[in-house]
TIRO-2110 file (N, C-alpha, C; in Angstrom, 1 decimal):
// TIRO-2110
-14.7, -25.5, -62.5, N, 1, A
-15.1, -25.0, -61.2, CA, 1, A
-16.1, -23.8, -61.5, C, 1, A
-17.3, -23.9, -60.9, N, 2, A
-18.2, -22.8, -61.1, CA, 2, A
-17.7, -21.5, -60.5, C, 2, A
-18.1, -20.4, -61.1, N, 3, A
-17.7, -19.1, -60.5, CA, 3, A
-18.5, -18.9, -59.2, C, 3, A
-17.8, -18.6, -58.1, N, 4, A
-18.5, -18.4, -56.8, CA, 4, A
-19.5, -17.2, -56.8, C, 4, A
-19.2, -16.2, -57.6, N, 5, A
-20.1, -15.0, -57.6, CA, 5, A
-21.3, -15.2, -58.4, C, 5, A
-21.5, -16.3, -59.1, N, 6, A
-22.7, -16.5, -60.0, CA, 6, A
-23.9, -16.9, -59.1, C, 6, A
-25.0, -16.3, -59.4, N, 7, A
-26.2, -16.7, -58.6, CA, 7, A
-26.6, -18.1, -59.0, C, 7, A
-27.1, -18.9, -58.1, N, 8, A
-27.5, -20.3, -58.3, CA, 8, A
-28.8, -20.3, -59.1, C, 8, A
-28.8, -21.0, -60.1, N, 9, A
-30.1, -21.3, -60.9, CA, 9, A
-30.2, -22.8, -60.7, C, 9, A
-31.4, -23.3, -60.2, N, 10, A
-31.6, -24.7, -59.8, CA, 10, A
-31.1, -25.7, -60.9, C, 10, A
-31.3, -25.5, -62.1, N, 11, A
-30.9, -26.4, -63.1, CA, 11, A
-29.9, -25.7, -64.0, C, 11, A
-28.7, -26.3, -64.0, N, 12, A
-27.6, -25.6, -64.8, CA, 12, A
-28.0, -25.4, -66.2, C, 12, A
-28.1, -24.2, -66.7, N, 13, A
-28.4, -23.9, -68.0, CA, 13, A
-27.5, -24.6, -69.0, C, 13, A
-26.2, -24.5, -68.7, N, 14, A
-25.2, -25.2, -69.6, CA, 14, A
-25.5, -26.6, -69.8, C, 14, A
-25.9, -27.3, -68.7, N, 15, A
-26.2, -28.8, -68.9, CA, 15, A
-27.4, -29.0, -69.8, C, 15, A
-28.4, -28.2, -69.6, N, 16, A
-29.6, -28.3, -70.5, CA, 16, A
-29.3, -28.0, -71.9, C, 16, A
-28.5, -26.9, -72.2, N, 17, A
-28.2, -26.6, -73.6, CA, 17, A
-27.4, -27.7, -74.2, C, 17, A
-26.4, -28.3, -73.4, N, 18, A
-25.6, -29.3, -73.9, CA, 18, A
-26.4, -30.6, -74.3, C, 18, A
-27.5, -30.8, -73.6, N, 19, A
-28.3, -32.0, -73.8, CA, 19, A
-29.5, -31.9, -74.7, C, 19, A
-29.7, -30.7, -75.3, N, 20, A
-30.8, -30.4, -76.2, CA, 20, A
-30.8, -31.4, -77.4, C, 20, A
-29.7, -31.7, -77.9, N, 21, A
-29.6, -32.5, -79.1, CA, 21, A
-30.2, -33.9, -78.8, C, 21, A
-30.1, -34.3, -77.5, N, 22, A
-30.7, -35.6, -77.2, CA, 22, A
-32.3, -35.6, -77.4, C, 22, A
-32.9, -34.5, -77.2, N, 23, A
-34.3, -34.4, -77.5, CA, 23, A
-34.6, -34.6, -78.9, C, 23, A
-33.8, -34.1, -79.8, N, 24, A
-34.0, -34.3, -81.2, CA, 24, A
-33.9, -35.8, -81.6, C, 24, A
-32.9, -36.5, -81.0, N, 25, A
-32.8, -37.9, -81.2, CA, 25, A
-34.0, -38.6, -80.8, C, 25, A
-34.6, -38.3, -79.6, N, 26, A
-35.7, -39.0, -79.1, CA, 26, A
-37.0, -38.6, -79.8, C, 26, A
-37.2, -37.3, -80.1, N, 27, A
-38.4, -36.8, -80.6, CA, 27, A
-38.5, -36.7, -82.1, C, 27, A
-37.3, -36.7, -82.8, N, 28, A
-37.2, -36.7, -84.2, CA, 28, A
-37.1, -35.2, -84.7, C, 28, A
-37.2, -35.1, -86.1, N, 29, A
-36.9, -33.8, -86.7, CA, 29, A
-38.0, -32.8, -86.4, C, 29, A
-39.2, -33.2, -85.9, N, 30, A
-40.2, -32.3, -85.6, CA, 30, A
-39.8, -31.4, -84.4, C, 30, A
-38.8, -31.9, -83.6, N, 31, A
-38.3, -31.1, -82.5, CA, 31, A
-37.2, -30.1, -82.9, C, 31, A
-36.6, -30.2, -84.0, N, 32, A
-35.5, -29.4, -84.4, CA, 32, A
-35.8, -27.9, -84.3, C, 32, A
-36.9, -27.4, -84.9, N, 33, A
-37.1, -25.9, -84.7, CA, 33, A
-37.3, -25.5, -83.3, C, 33, A
-38.0, -26.3, -82.5, N, 34, A
-38.2, -26.0, -81.1, CA, 34, A
-36.9, -26.0, -80.3, C, 34, A
-36.1, -27.0, -80.6, N, 35, A
-34.8, -27.0, -79.9, CA, 35, A
-33.9, -25.8, -80.2, C, 35, A
-34.0, -25.3, -81.5, N, 36, A
-33.3, -24.1, -81.8, CA, 36, A
-33.8, -22.9, -81.0, C, 36, A
-35.1, -22.8, -80.9, N, 37, A
-35.7, -21.7, -80.1, CA, 37, A
-35.3, -21.8, -78.6, C, 37, A
-35.4, -23.0, -78.1, N, 38, A
-35.1, -23.3, -76.7, CA, 38, A
-33.6, -22.9, -76.4, C, 38, A
-32.7, -23.3, -77.3, N, 39, A
-31.3, -23.0, -77.2, CA, 39, A
-31.1, -21.5, -77.2, C, 39, A
-31.7, -20.8, -78.1, N, 40, A
-31.6, -19.4, -78.1, CA, 40, A
-32.1, -18.7, -76.8, C, 40, A
-33.2, -19.1, -76.3, N, 41, A
-33.8, -18.6, -75.1, CA, 41, A
-32.8, -18.8, -73.9, C, 41, A
-32.3, -20.1, -73.9, N, 42, A
-31.4, -20.4, -72.8, CA, 42, A
-30.0, -19.7, -72.9, C, 42, A
-29.6, -19.4, -74.1, N, 43, A
-28.4, -18.6, -74.3, CA, 43, A
-28.6, -17.2, -73.7, C, 43, A
-29.8, -16.6, -74.0, N, 44, A
-30.1, -15.3, -73.4, CA, 44, A
-30.2, -15.4, -71.9, C, 44, A
-30.8, -16.4, -71.4, N, 45, A
-30.9, -16.6, -69.9, CA, 45, A
-29.5, -16.7, -69.3, C, 45, A
-28.6, -17.5, -69.9, N, 46, A
-27.3, -17.6, -69.4, CA, 46, A
-26.6, -16.3, -69.3, C, 46, A
-26.7, -15.5, -70.4, N, 47, A
-26.1, -14.1, -70.4, CA, 47, A
-26.7, -13.2, -69.3, C, 47, A
-28.0, -13.3, -69.2, N, 48, A
-28.6, -12.5, -68.1, CA, 48, A
-28.2, -12.9, -66.7, C, 48, A
-28.1, -14.2, -66.5, N, 49, A
-27.6, -14.8, -65.2, CA, 49, A
-26.2, -14.3, -65.0, C, 49, A
-25.3, -14.3, -66.0, N, 50, A
-23.9, -14.0, -65.9, CA, 50, A
-23.7, -12.5, -65.5, C, 50, A
-24.7, -11.7, -66.0, N, 51, A
-24.6, -10.2, -65.6, CA, 51, A
-25.4, -9.9, -64.4, C, 51, A
-26.0, -10.9, -63.7, N, 52, A
-26.7, -10.7, -62.5, CA, 52, A
-28.1, -10.3, -62.6, C, 52, A
-28.7, -10.4, -63.8, N, 53, A
-30.1, -10.0, -64.1, CA, 53, A
-31.0, -11.3, -64.0, C, 53, A
-31.2, -11.7, -62.8, N, 54, A
-32.0, -12.9, -62.5, CA, 54, A
-33.4, -12.8, -63.0, C, 54, A
-34.1, -11.7, -62.9, N, 55, A
-35.5, -11.7, -63.5, CA, 55, A
-35.5, -12.0, -65.0, C, 55, A
-34.6, -11.5, -65.7, N, 56, A
-34.6, -11.8, -67.2, CA, 56, A
-34.2, -13.3, -67.4, C, 56, A
-33.2, -13.8, -66.6, N, 57, A
-32.8, -15.2, -66.7, CA, 57, A
-34.0, -16.1, -66.5, C, 57, A
-34.7, -15.8, -65.4, N, 58, A
-35.8, -16.7, -65.1, CA, 58, A
-36.9, -16.6, -66.1, C, 58, A
-37.2, -15.4, -66.6, N, 59, A
-38.2, -15.2, -67.7, CA, 59, A
-37.8, -16.0, -68.9, C, 59, A
-36.6, -15.9, -69.3, N, 60, A
-36.1, -16.6, -70.5, CA, 60, A
-36.2, -18.2, -70.3, C, 60, A
-35.8, -18.6, -69.1, N, 61, A
-36.0, -20.0, -68.8, CA, 61, A
-37.5, -20.4, -69.0, C, 61, A
-38.3, -19.6, -68.5, N, 62, A
-39.8, -19.8, -68.6, CA, 62, A
-40.2, -19.9, -70.0, C, 62, A
-39.7, -19.0, -70.9, N, 63, A
-40.1, -19.0, -72.3, CA, 63, A
-39.6, -20.3, -73.0, C, 63, A
-38.4, -20.7, -72.6, N, 64, A
-37.9, -22.0, -73.1, CA, 64, A
-38.8, -23.2, -72.7, C, 64, A
-39.2, -23.2, -71.5, N, 65, A
-40.1, -24.2, -71.0, CA, 65, A
-41.4, -24.2, -71.7, C, 65, A
-41.9, -23.0, -72.0, N, 66, A
-43.2, -22.9, -72.7, CA, 66, A
-43.0, -23.4, -74.1, C, 66, A
-41.9, -23.2, -74.8, N, 67, A
-41.7, -23.7, -76.1, CA, 67, A
-41.7, -25.3, -76.1, C, 67, A
-41.0, -25.8, -75.1, N, 68, A
-41.0, -27.3, -75.0, CA, 68, A
-42.4, -27.8, -74.7, C, 68, A
-43.1, -27.1, -73.9, N, 69, A
-44.5, -27.6, -73.5, CA, 69, A
-45.4, -27.5, -74.8, C, 69, A
-45.2, -26.5, -75.6, N, 70, A
-46.0, -26.4, -76.9, CA, 70, A
-45.7, -27.6, -77.8, C, 70, A
-44.4, -28.0, -77.8, N, 71, A
-44.0, -29.2, -78.6, CA, 71, A
-44.7, -30.4, -78.0, C, 71, A
-44.7, -30.5, -76.7, N, 72, A
-45.4, -31.6, -76.0, CA, 72, A
-46.9, -31.6, -76.4, C, 72, A
-47.5, -30.5, -76.5, N, 73, A
-48.9, -30.4, -76.9, CA, 73, A
-49.2, -31.1, -78.2, C, 73, A
-48.3, -31.0, -79.1, N, 74, A
-48.4, -31.6, -80.4, CA, 74, A
-48.1, -33.1, -80.4, C, 74, A
-47.2, -33.5, -79.5, N, 75, A
-46.8, -34.9, -79.5, CA, 75, A
-47.6, -35.8, -78.5, C, 75, A
-47.9, -35.2, -77.3, N, 76, A
-48.5, -36.0, -76.2, CA, 76, A
-49.2, -35.0, -75.3, C, 76, A
-50.5, -34.6, -75.7, N, 77, A
-51.2, -33.6, -74.9, CA, 77, A
-51.3, -33.9, -73.4, C, 77, A
-51.5, -35.1, -73.0, N, 78, A
-51.6, -35.4, -71.6, CA, 78, A
-50.3, -35.2, -70.8, C, 78, A
-49.2, -35.6, -71.4, N, 79, A
-47.9, -35.4, -70.8, CA, 79, A
-47.6, -33.9, -70.8, C, 79, A
-48.0, -33.2, -71.8, N, 80, A
-47.7, -31.7, -71.9, CA, 80, A
-48.5, -31.0, -70.8, C, 80, A
-49.6, -31.5, -70.4, N, 81, A
-50.4, -30.9, -69.3, CA, 81, A
-49.6, -31.0, -68.0, C, 81, A
-49.1, -32.2, -67.8, N, 82, A
-48.2, -32.4, -66.6, CA, 82, A
-47.0, -31.5, -66.6, C, 82, A
-46.3, -31.5, -67.8, N, 83, A
-45.1, -30.7, -67.9, CA, 83, A
-45.4, -29.2, -67.7, C, 83, A
-46.5, -28.8, -68.2, N, 84, A
-46.9, -27.4, -68.0, CA, 84, A
-47.1, -27.1, -66.5, C, 84, A
-47.7, -28.0, -65.8, N, 85, A
-47.9, -27.8, -64.3, CA, 85, A
-46.6, -27.8, -63.6, C, 85, A
-45.7, -28.7, -64.0, N, 86, A
-44.3, -28.7, -63.4, CA, 86, A
-43.6, -27.4, -63.7, C, 86, A
-43.7, -26.9, -64.9, N, 87, A
-43.0, -25.7, -65.3, CA, 87, A
-43.6, -24.5, -64.5, C, 87, A
-44.9, -24.5, -64.3, N, 88, A
-45.5, -23.4, -63.5, CA, 88, A
-45.0, -23.5, -62.1, C, 88, A
-44.9, -24.7, -61.5, N, 89, A
-44.4, -24.9, -60.2, CA, 89, A
-42.9, -24.4, -60.1, C, 89, A
-42.1, -24.8, -61.1, N, 90, A
-40.7, -24.3, -61.1, CA, 90, A
-40.6, -22.8, -61.2, C, 90, A
-41.4, -22.2, -62.0, N, 91, A
-41.4, -20.7, -62.2, CA, 91, A
-41.9, -20.0, -60.9, C, 91, A
-42.9, -20.6, -60.2, N, 92, A
-43.4, -20.0, -59.0, CA, 92, A
-42.4, -20.1, -57.9, C, 92, A
-41.7, -21.3, -57.8, N, 93, A
-40.7, -21.5, -56.8, CA, 93, A
-39.5, -20.5, -57.0, C, 93, A
-39.1, -20.3, -58.2, N, 94, A
-38.0, -19.4, -58.5, CA, 94, A
-38.4, -18.0, -58.1, C, 94, A
-39.7, -17.6, -58.4, N, 95, A
-40.2, -16.3, -58.1, CA, 95, A
-40.2, -16.0, -56.6, C, 95, A
-40.4, -17.0, -55.8, N, 96, A
-40.4, -16.8, -54.3, CA, 96, A
-39.0, -17.1, -53.7, C, 96, A
-38.0, -17.4, -54.6, N, 97, A
-36.7, -17.7, -54.1, CA, 97, A
-36.6, -19.0, -53.4, C, 97, A
-37.5, -19.9, -53.6, N, 98, A
-37.5, -21.3, -53.0, CA, 98, A
-36.8, -22.3, -53.9, C, 98, A
-35.4, -22.3, -53.8, N, 99, A
-34.6, -23.1, -54.7, CA, 99, A
-34.9, -24.6, -54.5, C, 99, A
-35.2, -25.0, -53.3, N, 100, A
-35.5, -26.4, -53.0, CA, 100, A
-36.7, -26.9, -53.8, C, 100, A
-37.8, -26.1, -53.8, N, 101, A
-38.9, -26.5, -54.6, CA, 101, A
-38.7, -26.5, -56.1, C, 101, A
-37.9, -25.5, -56.5, N, 102, A
-37.5, -25.3, -57.9, CA, 102, A
-36.7, -26.5, -58.3, C, 102, A
-35.7, -26.9, -57.5, N, 103, A
-34.9, -28.1, -57.8, CA, 103, A
-35.8, -29.4, -57.9, C, 103, A
-36.8, -29.5, -57.0, N, 104, A
-37.6, -30.7, -57.0, CA, 104, A
-38.5, -30.7, -58.3, C, 104, A
-39.0, -29.6, -58.7, N, 105, A
-39.8, -29.5, -59.9, CA, 105, A
-38.9, -29.8, -61.1, C, 105, A
-37.7, -29.3, -61.2, N, 106, A
-36.8, -29.6, -62.3, CA, 106, A
-36.4, -31.0, -62.3, C, 106, A
-36.2, -31.6, -61.2, N, 107, A
-35.9, -33.1, -61.1, CA, 107, A
-37.0, -33.9, -61.6, C, 107, A
-38.2, -33.5, -61.3, N, 108, A
-39.4, -34.3, -61.7, CA, 108, A
-39.5, -34.1, -63.2, C, 108, A
-39.3, -32.9, -63.7, N, 109, A
-39.4, -32.7, -65.2, CA, 109, A
-38.3, -33.5, -65.9, C, 109, A
-37.1, -33.6, -65.4, N, 110, A
-36.1, -34.4, -66.0, CA, 110, A
-36.5, -35.9, -66.0, C, 110, A
-37.0, -36.3, -64.8, N, 111, A
-37.4, -37.7, -64.7, CA, 111, A
-38.5, -38.1, -65.7, C, 111, A
-39.5, -37.2, -65.8, N, 112, A
-40.6, -37.4, -66.7, CA, 112, A
-40.2, -37.4, -68.2, C, 112, A
-39.1, -36.6, -68.5, N, 113, A
-38.7, -36.6, -69.9, CA, 113, A
-37.9, -37.8, -70.3, C, 113, A
-37.5, -38.6, -69.3, N, 114, A
-36.6, -39.8, -69.6, CA, 114, A
-35.2, -39.4, -69.5, C, 114, A
-34.8, -38.2, -69.2, N, 115, A
-33.4, -37.8, -69.1, CA, 115, A
-32.9, -38.1, -67.8, C, 115, A
-31.6, -38.2, -67.6, N, 116, A
-31.0, -38.4, -66.3, CA, 116, A
-30.1, -37.3, -66.1, C, 116, A
-30.2, -36.8, -64.8, N, 117, A
-29.3, -35.7, -64.4, CA, 117, A
-27.9, -36.2, -64.3, C, 117, A
-26.9, -35.5, -64.9, N, 118, A
-25.5, -35.9, -64.9, CA, 118, A
-24.8, -35.0, -63.8, C, 118, A
-24.2, -35.7, -62.9, N, 119, A
-23.4, -35.0, -61.9, CA, 119, A
-22.0, -34.7, -62.4, C, 119, A
-21.5, -33.4, -62.2, N, 120, A
-20.2, -33.1, -62.7, CA, 120, A
-19.2, -33.9, -62.0, C, 120, A
-18.1, -34.2, -62.7, N, 121, A
-16.9, -34.9, -62.1, CA, 121, A
-16.9, -36.2, -62.6, C, 121, A
END
C-alpha cells in the first residue's frame, strides 16, 4: 500500500527500477553501463521524493531519461529523437504540475519502448 503522504510522481520510480534489467535483455550488454547509471539516478530521485524534495526528484528522473536517450542515439537515432521529445514533454508537464500530461508522455514512452505497464495487484 503506497504511503498516503508521498507526493505522486506520474511513473512509479520503483516500477521502472525493477524493470531496468529487461532493457539489458532487449538491448544487450551495450546497455549495462547505462542501466547502472539510470538505476543510480532513480535511486537518488526516489530518496528525494521520499523526503519531499520534488525538484531534485524530477531533475534526477530527467537525468535518467537523458542517459537512456543517449543510449538510444547510439542504437537508433530516429527513435532517440522521438524519445527525447517525449522526455522533454514529460519534464515540462511535471514542471507545470500537469500530471495528466506527464502520465500521457510516460505512457507513450513505455509503449514506444515495447514495455507494458504493470498494474499493481
